[in-house]
N, C-alpha and C positions, 0 to 999 in steps of 0.2 A: 825686506817687507816687514811690515809693522803692523801688530794687532791692535783693535781696540777693542776692550772688554767693558762690560755693562754689567753692574750687579743687577739683579731681577727680583731676588728671593731676599727676606728677611733672614734675621738669624735666630729664630725660637727654633728650640729641639735640635740643634745639630751638633754633629760631633766636633770632637774637639781638634782635630788633626785639620778637618775642613775649616773650622772658625780659624786658627794659626794661616792656613794657607790663605785665606779670604783677606787676612791681616797683612801677611807679607806682601802680597798684591795691592796692597791700599784700597781695597775694596768694601769700608766698613758699612756702607750704609746704600739702602736702595737706590737706583737711578744715578750712581755713580761711576764713573769712566776713567778709566786709565789709558795711555798710552803705551805697549808693549812691544820690544823688539821681538823678532821673529826667531827664537834659538829653542834648542833642546829641553832645558830647564823651564823656559816658561812655558812652551808647550805642555808638559808633563804636570806643571801646577794648575794649569787652566783644565787639562782632562781631568785633574783630581776635583777639582771644584766645578765641573761641568751641570751639575743639577742645579746650582744656585745663580750661575752667570748666562751671560750670551758674549760670542765673541767672533771677529772676523777681520779680513783682510781693509785696511782703511785705503780710501783714493784720497789723493791729495787735495781734490776740490771741497772734500766734507772736513778734511783736516783742518785747511786753512778758515774754512768757514766755523768750526768748532773753537778754532784758536779765538776768532775774530770776537766772537758772540757771547763764549762760555767761559774762555779759559781766564785766570787770573794770576797777577803776581801776588806775593807773600802779603805786599800793603794791601791788596785787594783792587787794583787798579788794572786795566784792560791791556791788552797787549797790542803795542802798535806798531807798524814799521819802524819808528823812529828809535824806538826802544832795540827792537832787535838790529839796528845799523850800529849803535852803541855798545852794545853787548855780545854781540855773534860775529863771525863771518858772512852771515846772511844780510842782503839789501831789502828783502820783504818776505812778507809773511808766506807768499804761495813757494817762496823758493826753499824757505824753511822747510815747510810741508812736506815738499817733494822729496828734500833731502832724507826727512823722518821717514817716508813711505816706502825710500827706496832701501832704507837700513842704512844709510850714510851717517846719520845723526841721531841721536835719543833725544827726545821731548824733553826728559828730564835733564839733558845739559845744559839747558837753557838758564841762565843763572836767576836765581829767586825765583822760580815760577812755579807755582803749587802743583803738585804730582797730579793731582786729583783733581777731575774736572764735574762739576755738580750739573747735573742735566734736570729738564723737567720732566715728567712722565708724558711719555710718547701719546700722540695726538693720534685719537681713536684706541688708547691702551693697547697692551700688551694680546697676543695672541692666546695666550694661556700660560700661566707661570708653573704648570705641573706636567707639561709634557715636553719633550725634545723640539725642535725646529724641523726635523724631518718628519714627524708626527704630528705637526700643524700647532705645536706651541712657540715657546719662546725661547726655550732654554738650549745652551749648547754651542756647537758650533753652525756659523750659518754662512759663511765664505764672505762673497763680496755684498749680500746682502744686509750685513750690517750696517753698510751706508744709508741706506734706506731707513731703518729704525734710527738712527743717530740723528737722521736731518727732520723726523718727526718729533724727535724729542729737544731741537733747536728751533726756537722760534723767538720771533721779535718781543723784548721787553718794552712795556709802555710807560 
């Protein structure tokens, strides 16, 4: 399994240890997203910064859509099937997305890919950035519902 973590709140007046953890997760700005493996150290880091981010398990379809529309290579180019065929053992983006979601591959193992995915603010906004998801807000663990949020944050560029 893999997690998608999205930064929801800014950096004003936060403790140094939380700021350092956010930096280690590469969540430096609001609406930045990272794909993380599901392992105990990562889960501990996510729990530590739960008041500034939201996270959950990612579906392969949403990850594939995220890769196609928002993920970039280091030179700013989009990631395409032809790039995956040349630089990895996968033949298509959906095959790569399925492997990442199962935990067989890491998103950052793809050669020269930017580890941070920049997203737009969600359509119709966040539910509230000061309450947890279970209380009706946007913060903390949200499980499979992270896919709905990310889908609202990906939309066609003109």
